[in-house]
ROMIDREN-767801 format. One record per residue: residue in one letter; x, y, z of N, C-alpha, C in turn; residue number from 0; chain. Coordinates in steps of 0.001 Angstrom, whole numbers, plus 500000, padded with zeros to 6 digits. Layout:
N
  aa     n_X     n_Y     n_Z    ca_X    ca_Y    ca_Z     c_X     c_Y     c_Z    i  ch
   A       X       Y       Z       X       Y       Z       X       Y       Z  NUM   A
...
This chain:
332
  aa     n_X     n_Y     n_Z    ca_X    ca_Y    ca_Z     c_X     c_Y     c_Z    i  ch
   M  466251  501614  534484  466739  502675  533373  466210  502336  532080    0   A
   E  466168  503265  531066  465493  502861  529696  466663  502442  528877    1   A
   E  466398  501387  528002  467741  501072  527420  467723  502506  526162    2   A
   A  469020  502163  525475  468824  503102  524211  468356  502435  522913    3   A
   P  467645  503052  522143  467157  502517  521110  468226  502038  520050    4   A
   E  467878  500987  519585  468878  500333  518658  469096  501041  517606    5   A
   I  470232  501523  517123  470697  502472  515728  470416  501210  514208    6   A
   K  469597  501578  513555  469258  500700  512327  470241  501212  511295    7   A
   Q  471183  500886  510439  471975  501165  509730  471021  501440  508363    8   A
   T  471183  502447  507327  470751  502466  506022  471090  501686  505119    9   A
   W  470873  501396  504174  471437  500633  502938  472522  501400  502115   10   A
   Q  473056  502741  502614  473725  503296  502066  474996  503130  502982   11   A
   Q  474635  502980  504213  475715  502873  505036  476502  501386  505088   12   A
   K  475381  500175  504721  475836  498929  504473  476561  499005  503493   13   A
   L  476334  500033  502212  477003  499479  501141  478446  499879  501098   14   A
   L  478545  501030  501970  479758  501653  502295  480741  500488  502956   15   A
   F  480288  500241  503881  480843  499317  505087  481629  498110  504243   16   A
   Y  480597  497621  503383  480843  496296  502523  482039  496479  501509   17   A
   T  481614  498025  500764  482870  498297  499992  483873  498387  500551   18   A
   T  484197  499393  501681  485233  499548  502371  486023  497932  502487   19   A
   A  485289  497218  503157  486097  495876  503166  486550  495008  502048   20   A
   F  485802  495357  501061  486139  494694  499934  487612  495204  499493   21   A
   F  487651  496394  499457  488936  496954  499078  490046  496905  500078   22   A
   V  489870  496735  501293  491092  496547  502222  491357  495192  501977   23   A
   L  490337  493917  501847  491082  492744  501453  491660  492802  500063   24   A
   L  491261  493493  499201  491614  493590  498025  493197  494131  497888   25   A
   G  493305  495119  498701  494749  495733  498797  495502  494612  499528   26   A
   T  495244  494026  500424  496017  493113  501260  496522  491736  500174   27   A
   F  495799  491346  499936  495914  490379  498721  496791  490339  497755   28   A
   S  496328  491754  497259  497426  492140  495633  498502  492569  496480   29   A
   L  499273  492944  497683  500310  493292  498035  501142  491879  498472   30   A
   F  500426  491088  499203  501100  489908  499252  501294  489029  498074   31   A
   S  500315  488883  497244  500837  488065  496077  501762  488711  495140   32   A
   F  501536  490090  495196  503019  490671  494165  504433  490508  494868   33   A
   L  504464  490104  496261  505808  489931  497084  506081  488606  496723   34   A
   F  504926  487764  496771  505007  486280  496255  505780  486515  494955   35   A
   L  505185  486928  494225  505546  486448  492698  506872  487237  492445   36   A
   V  507268  488129  493144  508972  488792  492528  509591  487627  492465   37   A
   P  510041  486960  493693  511236  486166  493196  510939  484796  492510   38   A
   F  509594  484199  492146  509214  483153  491383  508918  483253  490006   39   A
   V  508335  484664  489772  507930  485052  488427  508660  485946  487977   40   A
   I  508545  486985  488546  509131  488481  487487  510314  488449  487697   41   A
   D  510982  488095  488462  512565  488099  488371  512897  487303  487240   42   A
   P  512837  486036  487348  513240  484841  486436  512929  485226  484896   43   A
   A  511499  486057  484879  511112  486491  483713  511818  487613  482973   44   A
   F  512368  488806  484033  512974  489871  483582  514402  489200  483304   45   A
   T  514897  488311  484217  516309  488082  483471  516473  487174  482291   46   A
   T  515101  486584  481932  515310  485794  480853  515326  486502  479596   47   A
   I  514404  487992  480074  514435  488992  478690  515665  489462  478615   48   A
   F  516659  489948  479468  517843  490643  479495  518885  490104  479329   49   A
   M  518853  488784  479443  519949  487557  478734  520051  487223  477411   50   A
   E  518763  487609  477020  518580  487885  475268  518920  486165  474716   51   A
   F  518088  485236  475186  518443  484281  474713  517997  483941  473032   52   A
   D  518682  483623  472204  518727  483183  471098  517468  482011  470806   53   A
   E  516391  482326  470419  515270  481607  469900  515606  480590  469070   54   A
   T  516443  480425  468383  516939  479319  467055  517673  478349  467988   55   A
   P  517045  477252  468448  517593  476130  469038  519385  475685  468214   56   A
   A  520405  475764  469327  521741  475131  469133  521826  473894  469343   57   A
   L  522823  473135  468974  523138  471797  469002  523925  471503  470211   58   A
   C  523630  471050  471112  524552  470643  472324  524791  469043  472592   59   A
   M  525781  469262  473279  526431  467896  473587  527013  467630  475310   60   A
   T  526587  466699  475832  527152  466601  477104  528916  466222  477421   61   A
   V  529639  466747  477932  531108  466729  477885  531433  466158  479189   62   A
   K  530583  466730  480381  531028  466267  481623  529835  466626  482890   63   A
   A  529782  465433  483462  528720  465939  484404  529631  465160  485712   64   A
   D  529427  466179  486929  530190  466233  488210  529122  466498  489411   65   A
   R  529133  465066  490328  528267  465450  491288  529483  465873  492551   66   A
   R  528728  466982  493019  529724  467441  494490  529035  467794  495679   67   A
   L  529750  467458  496886  529028  467506  498138  529890  468880  498957   68   A
   G  529178  469448  499756  529528  470691  500310  528947  471849  499602   69   A
   V  529209  473028  500696  528551  474369  500302  529649  475055  499384   70   A
   S  531107  474730  500072  532203  475481  499428  532274  474942  497885   71   A
   N  531909  473735  497735  532025  472696  496170  530912  473452  495506   72   A
   C  530125  473585  496086  528747  473921  495106  528513  475464  495048   73   A
   S  529068  476207  494028  528755  477416  493615  527683  477570  492702   74   A
   W  527345  476517  491940  526085  476148  490841  526028  474943  490634   75   A
   T  524693  474842  490500  524525  473294  489986  523479  473548  488763   76   A
   S  523287  472524  487957  522463  472414  486952  520895  472621  487209   77   A
   C  520565  471648  488335  519196  471705  488569  519008  471840  490207   78   A
   R  517981  472713  490490  517934  472947  492084  516095  473083  492204   79   A
   E  515334  471954  492954  514499  472121  493317  514311  473279  494487   80   A
   G  513543  474045  494309  513501  475273  495477  514719  476472  495180   81   A
   C  514262  477609  494949  514642  478510  494139  515758  479008  495681   82   A
   T  515140  478882  496795  515381  479471  498060  516574  478290  498829   83   A
   K  516590  476936  498207  517128  476012  499222  518576  476166  499081   84   A
   D  519239  475539  499988  520809  475700  500184  521276  474787  499683   85   A
   I  522733  475062  498679  522902  473841  497950  524134  472807  498486   86   A
   Y  523739  471836  499243  524970  470942  499846  525103  469574  498829   87   A
   D  524143  469413  497830  524539  468425  497043  524389  468892  495685   88   A
   C  525242  468855  494755  525029  470097  493403  525652  468750  492171   89   A
   T  525109  468745  490955  525462  468185  489963  525780  469446  488809   90   A
   Q  526706  469100  488369  527285  470253  487345  527340  469454  486127   91   A
   I  526419  469871  485237  526614  469479  483601  526995  470650  482677   92   A
   L  528227  469875  481948  528905  470883  481307  529064  470328  479933   93   A
   V  528340  471185  478891  528232  471010  477430  529311  471911  476610   94   A
   H  529147  471228  475264  529762  471630  474159  528497  472325  473299   95   A
   Y  528499  473143  472722  527117  473610  471792  527831  474593  470494   96   A
   K  526995  473872  469474  527492  474917  468126  526131  475423  467611   97   A
   K  526013  476482  466632  525249  477074  466240  524527  475968  464864   98   A
   V  523471  476172  464495  523141  475413  463297  522359  476154  462602   99   A
   P  522617  476106  461419  521900  476894  460098  520670  476692  460175  100   A
   P  519372  478105  459642  518227  477754  460004  517745  476448  458828  101   A
   D  518313  476083  457964  517708  475001  457188  518268  473760  457633  102   A
   Y  518736  473682  458889  519642  472418  459476  518214  471446  459922  103   A
   N  518086  470201  459681  516892  469359  459827  517452  468491  461150  104   A
   L  516386  469275  462135  516627  468704  463498  515720  467460  463553  105   A
   T  515982  466018  463618  515166  465099  463352  514434  464810  465007  106   A
   A  514972  465145  465807  514158  464889  466921  513915  466000  467597  107   A
   P  512637  466225  468959  512128  467057  469083  513241  467970  470190  108   A
   P  512854  469147  470233  513751  469895  470788  514207  469748  472318  109   A
   D  513365  468510  473057  513384  468717  474472  514694  467889  474630  110   A
   I  515111  467006  474005  515762  465595  474369  515967  464589  473437  111   A
   R  517570  464184  472808  517905  463266  472201  519212  462710  472944  112   A
   T  519085  461141  473043  519558  460321  473521  520742  459822  472407  113   A
   P  522036  459407  472988  522733  458717  471860  522246  457554  470979  114   A
   R  520919  456764  471871  520832  455917  471117  519695  456163  469941  115   A
   E  519077  457567  470315  518088  457881  469517  518936  458555  467965  116   A
   E  517949  459051  467135  518681  459600  465881  519203  460753  466210  117   A
   R  520732  460914  466059  521581  462117  465899  521955  463218  464934  118   A
   S  522364  464166  465444  522584  465121  464164  524389  464756  464024  119   A
   I  525071  464312  465321  526457  464217  464872  526404  462832  464637  120   A
   P  527231  462512  463608  527513  460826  463132  527630  459648  464039  121   A
   E  527330  458609  464431  527148  457510  464853  528795  457116  465402  122   A
   E  529329  457271  464370  530948  456841  464792  531723  457560  465312  123   A
   Y  531144  459141  465848  532042  459987  466582  532325  459168  467665  124   A
   D  533713  459149  468222  534280  458852  469462  534228  460089  470299  125   A
   Y  533229  460337  470874  533307  461580  471797  534330  461610  472831  126   A
   E  534805  460515  473641  535873  460242  474610  537175  460642  474116  127   A
   K  537389  459811  472841  538869  460010  472086  539094  461250  471858  128   A
   N  537997  462063  471303  538148  462981  470139  538315  464362  471304  129   A
   I  537423  464241  472411  537497  465352  473452  538859  465097  473971  130   A
   S  539536  463765  474197  540866  464072  474834  541909  464675  473911  131   A
   E  541673  464130  472778  542827  464517  471595  542663  466302  471275  132   A
   E  541306  466876  471570  541254  468069  470892  542173  468819  471933  133   A
   E  542091  470143  471422  543069  470782  472142  542204  471489  473809  134   A
   Q  542885  471442  474770  542062  471350  476162  541855  472913  476402  135   A
   T  541009  473693  475754  540778  474991  475878  539059  474879  476006  136   A
   T  538511  475951  476822  537327  476035  477001  536747  477589  477106  137   A
   G  535634  477888  476575  535555  479121  476232  534783  479443  474859  138   A
   L  534545  480469  474377  534092  480907  473232  535159  480664  472122  139   A
   M  534684  479817  471248  535365  479581  470172  535182  480348  468854  140   A
   G  534072  480224  468571  533511  481308  467260  532939  480233  466226  141   A
   D  532625  480829  465719  532035  480065  464286  533015  479171  463588  142   A
   D  534045  479864  463405  535196  478738  462414  535520  477482  463166  143   A
   S  535064  477536  464622  535614  476068  465058  534217  475099  465124  144   A
   E  534879  473867  465720  533699  472961  465521  532793  473103  466386  145   A
   W  532771  473702  467844  532238  473824  468862  532184  475355  468812  146   A
   Y  530875  476077  468739  530779  477484  469080  531377  478103  470771  147   A
   Y  530911  477264  471619  531386  477197  472877  531713  476074  473607  148   A
   R  533015  475749  474359  533244  474655  474848  532752  475028  476441  149   A
   E  532134  473854  477148  531844  473598  478862  531191  474728  478936  150   A
   A  529917  474826  478325  528871  475987  479029  528273  474908  479890  151   A
   R  527532  475846  480552  527185  475324  481786  525298  475498  481688  152   A
   L  524822  473945  481715  523425  473811  481237  522482  473941  482477  153   A
   L  521563  474403  482116  520598  474597  483528  518912  474570  482565  154   A
   P  518309  474053  483553  516815  474029  482997  515917  475472  482916  155   A
   N  516368  476351  483204  516136  477800  482854  516846  478684  483605  156   A
   V  516607  479877  483468  517741  480890  483526  518270  480981  485169  157   A
   K  517100  480586  486053  517511  480578  487201  517960  479153  488226  158   A
   G  517940  478171  487049  518320  476650  487402  517555  476275  488559  159   A
   C  516324  476582  488722  515555  476300  489772  513784  476150  489333  160   A
   G  513419  475476  490241  511933  475286  489947  511203  474172  491340  161   A
   Y  510032  473726  490971  509287  472909  491653  508711  472034  491015  162   A
   P  508422  470661  491467  507713  470236  490861  506033  470261  490866  163   A
   P  505236  469863  489814  505787  468894  488820  506154  469627  487586  164   A
   M  506517  470894  487855  506828  471669  486653  508326  471324  486382  165   A
   L  509134  471279  487474  510259  470566  486915  510781  469586  488277  166   A
   N  511279  468641  487700  511883  467341  488636  512920  466976  488073  167   A
   C  513951  467738  489225  515416  467542  488892  515900  465999  488572  168   A
   S  515407  465338  489125  515648  463720  488845  515708  463715  487348  169   A
   I  514319  463650  486859  514054  463199  485782  514943  464274  484782  170   A
   F  515421  465747  485402  516285  466237  484362  517758  465879  484469  171   A
   L  518330  465339  485626  519374  465046  485381  519693  463340  484629  172   A
   K  518610  462762  485177  518609  461583  484286  518543  461598  482790  173   A
   L  518299  462385  482180  518085  462831  481034  519398  463464  480194  174   A
   Y  520220  464385  480681  521056  465070  480348  522490  464879  480865  175   A
   K  522631  464330  481943  523854  464274  482685  525006  463175  481901  176   A
   E  524034  462035  481034  525078  461267  480543  526150  461769  479664  177   A
   V  527288  461261  479318  528256  461928  478537  527999  461335  477128  178   A
   G  527845  462491  476092  527767  461984  474962  526317  462388  474525  179   A
   T  525481  462657  475340  523857  462664  474978  523995  464196  474391  180   A
   N  523344  464142  473258  523183  465630  472490  521871  466149  471951  181   A
   Y  521368  467191  472050  520078  467417  472310  520066  469366  471836  182   A
   T  518843  469698  471559  518845  471071  471358  518679  471918  472453  183   A
   C  519303  473094  472660  519531  473998  473509  519144  475293  472986  184   A
   Y  519670  476223  474183  519217  477792  473553  520343  478744  474533  185   A
   Y  521299  479202  473789  522302  480137  474603  522071  481721  474439  186   A
   S  522600  481748  475655  522332  483360  475747  523366  484423  474707  187   A
   R  523215  485414  474205  523995  486384  473855  524720  487013  474898  188   A
   V  524048  487499  475748  524772  488305  476836  526075  487326  477651  189   A
   D  525508  486245  477748  526518  485267  478505  526754  484157  477492  190   A
   P  527487  483864  476718  527586  482457  476047  527822  481260  476950  191   A
   S  528253  481628  478225  528634  480333  479261  527267  479618  479522  192   A
   M  526223  480067  479433  524745  479795  479908  523823  479167  478882  193   A
   V  523831  477818  478941  522617  477523  477937  521713  477052  478821  194   A
   I  520503  476828  478290  519029  476442  478861  518415  475546  478088  195   A
   S  517652  474517  478503  516833  473089  477947  515864  473445  477291  196   A
   H  515117  474502  477733  513467  474803  477474  513728  476342  477374  197   A
   L  512982  476639  475920  512715  478416  476224  511662  478544  475304  198   A
   D  510338  479218  476074  509181  479512  475474  509363  481093  476095  199   A
   M  509469  482179  475188  509471  483686  474964  508135  484051  475244  200   A
   W  507149  483335  474675  505663  483593  474618  505410  483792  476180  201   A
   Q  505395  482453  476700  505221  482117  477844  505836  482960  478973  202   A
   V  507115  483179  478908  507962  484062  479479  507078  485663  479648  203   A
   Y  506776  486011  478535  505882  487592  478354  504404  487634  479240  204   A
   M  504058  486436  478712  502435  486230  479515  502577  486027  481136  205   A
   N  503642  485281  481672  503910  485217  482953  504206  486913  483553  206   A
   L  504978  487591  482818  505475  488822  483337  503975  489890  483500  207   A
   V  503203  489480  482230  502350  490433  482149  500961  490179  483265  208   A
   Y  500975  488696  483425  499739  488113  484470  500401  488760  486166  209   A
   A  501510  488775  485968  502390  488721  487826  502114  490259  487818  210   A
   M  502124  491360  486857  502355  492180  486986  500934  493237  486840  211   A
   A  500157  492833  485764  499016  493435  485453  497831  493254  486312  212   A
   I  498057  492577  487098  496853  492250  487846  496972  492640  489375  213   A
   P  498167  492149  489989  498053  492796  491470  498467  494200  491561  214   A
   I  499211  494676  490618  499663  496366  490995  498506  497025  490904  215   A
   P  498088  496999  489415  496525  497947  489430  495464  497842  490759  216   A
   S  495313  496361  491012  494661  496319  492181  494713  496988  493442  217   A
   F  496195  496795  493804  496714  497609  495207  496636  498882  494852  218   A
   I  496904  499672  493625  496809  501041  493427  495114  501376  493794  219   A
   V  494380  500924  492988  492926  501379  493273  492515  501178  494529  220   A
   S  493007  500173  495113  492626  499854  496502  492998  501061  497537  221   A
   V  494248  501445  497125  495059  502706  498007  494124  503951  497640  222   A
   I  493844  504136  496453  493246  505200  496056  491597  505411  496614  223   A
   Y  490741  504155  496463  489700  504117  497429  489783  504499  498962  224   A
   L  490591  503960  499387  490813  503870  501238  491023  505259  501248  225   A
   A  492146  506117  500791  492635  507434  500981  491013  508377  500867  226   A
   I  490214  508131  499791  489273  509083  499499  488165  508843  500371  227   A
   A  487932  507465  500983  486990  507074  501960  487581  508000  503297  228   A
   Y  488890  507479  503704  489461  508160  505143  489069  509330  505133  229   A
   F  489689  510222  504056  489779  511810  504314  488303  512349  503567  230   A
   K  487597  511794  502898  486279  512512  502472  484905  511899  503262  231   A
   I  484840  510449  503096  483225  510032  503176  483322  509902  504707  232   A
   Y  484466  509264  505373  483972  509095  507027  484444  510308  507781  233   A
   N  485440  511210  507089  485732  512437  507894  484306  513582  507554  234   A
   D  483493  513234  506842  482061  514127  506658  481479  513283  507733  235   A
   D  481372  512016  507498  480464  512001  508799  480364  512152  509985  236   A
   E  481982  512014  510593  482236  512097  511787  482054  513751  512034  237   A
   E  481914  514686  511290  481559  515943  511282  480284  516026  511558  238   A
   T  479660  515620  510736  477724  515554  510643  477565  514945  512210  239   A
   A  478022  514004  512318  477271  513024  513599  476747  513900  514798  240   A
   P  478164  514483  515206  477671  515421  516716  477007  516231  516717  241   A
   L  476866  517299  515521  475872  518157  515284  474485  517791  515158  242   A
   E  474039  516545  514565  472905  516126  514557  472541  515430  516102  243   A
   K  473552  515101  516579  472810  514610  518327  472975  515767  519082  244   A
   N  473688  516745  518899  473105  518036  519884  472341  518490  519360  245   A
   A  471634  518884  517892  470174  519620  517961  469407  518664  518294  246   A
   E  469312  517134  518442  468426  516535  518956  467990  516844  520443  247   A
   A  469419  516408  521284  469225  516698  522503  468796  517818  522901  248   A
   M  468810  519148  522242  468522  520384  522704  466832  520412  522310  249   A
   D  466656  519672  521325  464947  519678  520839  464332  519138  522037  250   A
   I  464816  518015  522353  464027  517018  523667  464430  518014  524786  251   A
   E  465309  518412  525447  465890  519279  526455  464855  520565  526264  252   A
   G  464471  521153  525470  463607  521906  525399  462237  521855  525506  253   A
   E  461801  520663  524705  460764  520319  524993  459930  519681  526513  254   A
   S  461193  518954  526886  460493  518705  528431  461174  519235  529722  255   A
   G  462050  520224  529336  462781  520663  530569  461496  521245  531367  256   A
   P  461973  521609  533053  460531  522081  533931  460615  523622  533811  257   A
   D  462051  524135  533402  461727  525488  533431  461661  526085  532034  258   A
   A  461205  525010  531088  461179  525359  529582  460221  526827  529725  259   A
   T  460785  527900  528735  459888  529102  528491  459512  528841  527407  260   A
   P  458140  529323  527043  457627  529145  525691  458126  530113  524792  261   A
   V  458231  529749  523456  458924  530771  522304  457858  531429  521836  262   A
   Q  457810  532944  522029  456877  533295  521133  456920  533232  519416  263   A
   P  455864  533073  519155  455375  532710  517682  455884  533639  516425  264   A
   A  456643  533366  515787  457472  534147  514692  456122  535336  514020  265   A
   S  454946  534259  513927  454217  535408  513274  453676  536482  513988  266   A
   G  453436  536583  515181  452430  537274  515991  453744  538338  516293  267   A
   G  453838  539520  515712  454848  540665  515831  454138  541511  517346  268   A
   I  455183  542085  517972  454808  542892  519134  454343  544182  518405  269   A
   T  453273  544627  518894  452410  545895  518606  451980  546562  519855  270   A
   P  451776  547799  519767  451323  548901  520869  450303  548036  521663  271   A
   A  449232  547375  521051  448295  547012  521481  448513  545690  522082  272   A
   S  449482  544872  522069  449723  543259  522620  450291  543548  524013  273   A
   E  450079  542294  524598  450047  542172  525914  451714  542256  526201  274   A
   A  452878  541786  525521  453792  541969  525627  454410  543169  525411  275   A
   F  453945  544137  525012  454238  545507  524562  453647  546320  525929  276   A
   R  452853  546293  526467  452375  546676  527904  453646  546169  529018  277   A
   E  453791  544953  529045  454594  544244  530083  456094  544999  529856  278   A
   D  456400  545530  528587  457885  545840  528603  457781  547472  529059  279   A
   L  456613  548065  528435  456664  549449  528817  456621  549721  530477  280   A
   A  455540  548924  530967  455911  549129  532435  457035  548562  533005  281   A
   S  457671  547958  533036  459104  547539  533098  460033  548587  532709  282   A
   F  460123  549326  531878  460767  550220  531369  460388  551406  532418  283   A
   G  459412  551733  532416  458829  552946  533651  459413  552807  535008  284   A
   H  459273  551384  535362  459848  551078  536610  461240  551451  537039  285   A
   H  462070  551095  535822  463845  551138  536023  463919  552606  535974  286   A
   F  463216  553212  534839  463709  554420  534820  463156  555679  536320  287   A
   K  462082  555310  536928  461920  555819  538124  463147  555514  539501  288   A
   V  463499  554458  538930  464348  554437  540231  465643  555204  539791  289   A
   A  466327  554816  538508  467188  555688  538165  467228  557081  538576  290   A
   M  466134  557748  538615  465909  559032  538625  466033  559244  540025  291   A
   V  465305  558302  540980  465583  558768  542664  467097  558719  543026  292   A
   D  467608  557719  542247  469140  557501  542703  470048  558604  542571  293   A
   E  469761  559331  541320  470288  560916  540812  470209  561427  541280  294   A
   M  468982  561871  542251  468540  563119  543011  469154  563015  544548  295   A
   S  469198  561680  544777  469899  561518  546177  471407  561784  545950  296   A
   R  472250  561458  545044  473484  561807  544888  473588  563367  544810  297   A
   D  472785  564203  544248  472925  565574  543922  472611  566267  545260  298   A
   S  471921  565744  546157  471337  566391  547562  472561  566044  548570  299   A
   F  473246  565069  548335  474128  564514  549511  475193  565480  548984  300   A
   T  475671  565833  547781  476714  566668  547506  476268  568039  547924  301   A
   E  475268  568431  547681  475013  570063  548077  474979  570326  549607  302   A
   G  474693  568892  550625  474582  569459  552122  475932  569230  552604  303   A
   V  476952  569264  552030  478531  568897  552694  479060  570616  552375  304   A
   L  479369  571167  553971  479787  572793  553766  481338  572472  554666  305   A
   S  481887  573272  553871  483409  573326  554424  483103  575000  555455  306   A
   V  483692  574948  556674  483652  576036  557406  485348  576488  557462  307   A
   S  485425  577830  557098  486802  578328  557130  487823  578149  558867  308   A
   I  488892  578374  558204  489923  578231  559567  490037  579331  560056  309   A
   G  489588  579726  561679  490095  580918  562030  491055  581264  562513  310   A
   G  491957  582514  562785  493077  582627  563360  494011  582412  562315  311   A
   N  495229  582972  562909  496478  582430  562101  496965  580896  562351  312   A
   V  496633  580461  563378  497011  579208  563616  496045  578097  563772  313   A
   G  494554  578445  563501  493348  577842  563729  493585  576560  562812  314   A
   K  493213  575596  563228  493308  574021  562332  492356  573425  562703  315   A
   T  490849  574010  563145  489737  573503  563673  488804  573518  562252  316   A
   M  488790  571999  561851  487588  572318  560734  486358  571435  561187  317   A
   T  485220  571937  560826  483953  571505  561183  483106  571189  559798  318   A
   T  482492  570369  559839  481496  570197  558672  480313  569614  559492  319   A
   S  479181  570445  558555  477981  570005  559047  476627  569521  557880  320   A
   I  476207  568677  558156  475182  567865  556869  473729  568771  556966  321   A
   S  473448  569316  556261  472139  569470  556308  471111  568264  556085  322   A
   T  469952  568556  556942  469013  567791  556490  467999  568302  555684  323   A
   T  468344  568877  554603  466975  569042  553507  466269  568066  553051  324   A
   G  465210  568584  552457  464307  567660  552261  464807  566401  551170  325   A
   G  464561  565437  550853  465278  564550  550139  464998  563059  550964  326   A
   P  465584  562285  550036  465311  560834  550200  466470  560539  551199  327   A
   I  467970  561547  551557  468832  561227  552587  468169  561411  554123  328   A
   A  467406  562704  554200  466484  563049  555386  465752  561890  555658  329   A
   D  465523  561194  555371  464933  560079  556340  465794  559056  556902  330   A
   I  467012  558830  556542  467825  558036  557090  468120  558451  558390  331   A
């Protein structure tokens, strides 16, 4: 049995295959990367923008740090390594904070100041005594009070979670959980009970742009190309391929068939002097003669049938005779 010849692909077919494979992979990775970035980058970035944090740093002081165990006791935590991690062991840091005027000289960097370092609050300030003597009220105090807000929740970012090495909760808690520690922080205009230790709005906007401007357009372009390729390019190829195969099969069958009849060339027309014309004329004359003989036979048969009258009043005898006149029937 003769093996079928190997079909070689053209460079257009190879280019179409690799292009389609590229866009399939691009669309798949774009979709999964976008789904991965939603909870870790996109959602925190939008939440940070919507919370409207004041970019002017405020002055915070830690007033309470409680460590709690159990899911029921951990409704929130100041720091959590892993945004999807269940909270069984939590440390809740509460701070007082107040606004500072624009020309206020913050001598320490905005990330952290400890009581032993240079302070904006006087050294002789007795934290424990003054806190106990102050009116035990929490919440928003306003600009007229010493503290703008009492016992606000301190978080490293708007979600209070992250992953090492970007965020190490052990280091964060060590820096901020000591009562009396004062440092700069950023409060939310939407929810003044929340303050964060770090804020970089430019980086927040850049993270949002990178997380959305790359995966979404890549996925849309991939879907558009695959739709065009499926409904236009590959569909046309599938419709054309059977017609070409059938045409090739008919050509091979017509050339190699045992009963193949040669086709008259189109250039040689039929003329009265041609052989084809004489053959057609002779065939037509033969068929015409046969038809005339059949017609004459039917007429002679009809004329030879005679009816005999019925004799008497009660005569019921009918006889018929067939004349044997000349014609084709007489010979039968």
